[in-house]
N, C-alpha and C positions, 0 to 999 in steps of 0.2 A: 658905645653904641650896640643897640639890639639887633640881631641877625633878622634878615628880613624873614627868615622862615618863623620866627617869633612874634614877628609886629602884628599878624593878623590875629594870633592867639591872645595878644595883651589886648589888642584893641577890643575885641569880642569880650574877654574877661572884665575888662573896664566899663564897657558898655552895660553888661550884665549885672555888675555890681550896682552900677549907677540907677539903672533900672529899678532895681530892688530896693534899694533906700529910697529913691523917690516915693514907690508903693507904701512903703512902711509909714513914711512921713505924712502921705496922705492918708491912710488909713488911720493914723495915731491921731492926726490934725482933725479929723471927721469926729472922732470919739470925743476928742477934747472940748471942741466947739459944740458939740451937741449935749454936753453936761451928761453924758451916759455915766462914765466912770464918777463922777461926782454925785451922783443919784445913788449909783452902788456902793461908795463909800460911806456918803453921809445918811443914807437910808435907816431911820429909827434912832439916830443919834439927835444928842441934845445940842442946842446952839453952843454951849462952851466946848464942844469936840469936835470942833471945826478945823483943827490944826493939822488933824489926819489928812484933811481934803487939802488945806492950803500946801502942805508937804508935799503930798502928790502932785499938785500942779506945777511945784518948782522942779521938783525932778523931770516930769514931762517937757518942761521949756528947756532944760539942762539936755534932754535927750534930743528934743528937737534942733538944738543949738549944735550938736554932736554930729547929727545926720546932715545938718547945711553945710557944716565945714569940711565934712568926707565927700561930699557932692562936689564941692568946690574944688577939694584937693583933686579928685577923677576928672574934672572938667580941665585943671590944670595938667595932669599927666596925659590926657588925651591930646592938648596942644602941643607937650613936649615930645610925645609920641611922633605927631604930623611935622615937628621941627627937627626930628632926628636928634632929640635930647634927651630921650625916655631911657631910664636906666642908669643915666650917669649921677652921680652924689653932686647935690647942690653945692656942698662944703668943698670936698676935695677934689671933685671932679674924676676919681674913679669910677668904675663900673659897679653899679648895686649887684649883688649875687642873684641869681636866679632863683634860687630858693626864697630870697626875702620877698622878690616881687611876685612869686606864685601866693605867697601869704598875704601881703600887704602891696596889692598891685600899684597903689599909688603912693609908694615910699618915695621920699626925695632925698632921703639921706642913707649912706650905706650902713651895715649894723655897726661899725667902728664909730663913725661920727654921731649916730643915734645915742649910742651909748655915752659918748661924750657928753653930749647936750644934756642927756638926762641926769648924769651926774653934776654937771655945773647949775641945773634948775635944784637938783637936791640939797646940794651945799649954799644955795641962795637961800632957800627956804629955812635952814637950819640958822642961817645967819640973822635972820630977820625975826625968827622965834625968840 
């Protein structure tokens, strides 16, 4: 459990990070929806060169999805903070290091469990390939 002295620090950090991600999402979505980027990329290109535009749009959609996912993680972290569960690893129940939370305030796994999860994911990918 996070010490009361740090609770407000984490709450402010999470809210600030969320606000920044929402702002980035809104700005990027406005540019995407207005076609502003499409016009910059496709200006002067032939019709057959549209693949660059489509690739940009795919990357943009993935970025929107990543931002949305991180905003949802922050919301969950704020809920966990309110429920006195913030800072505890969801896998092993041990405390997540303060250093880790300062870098990734919406982390739900301690460093060891995160590394284990990543190694398992890489191993599965190699098996599928």
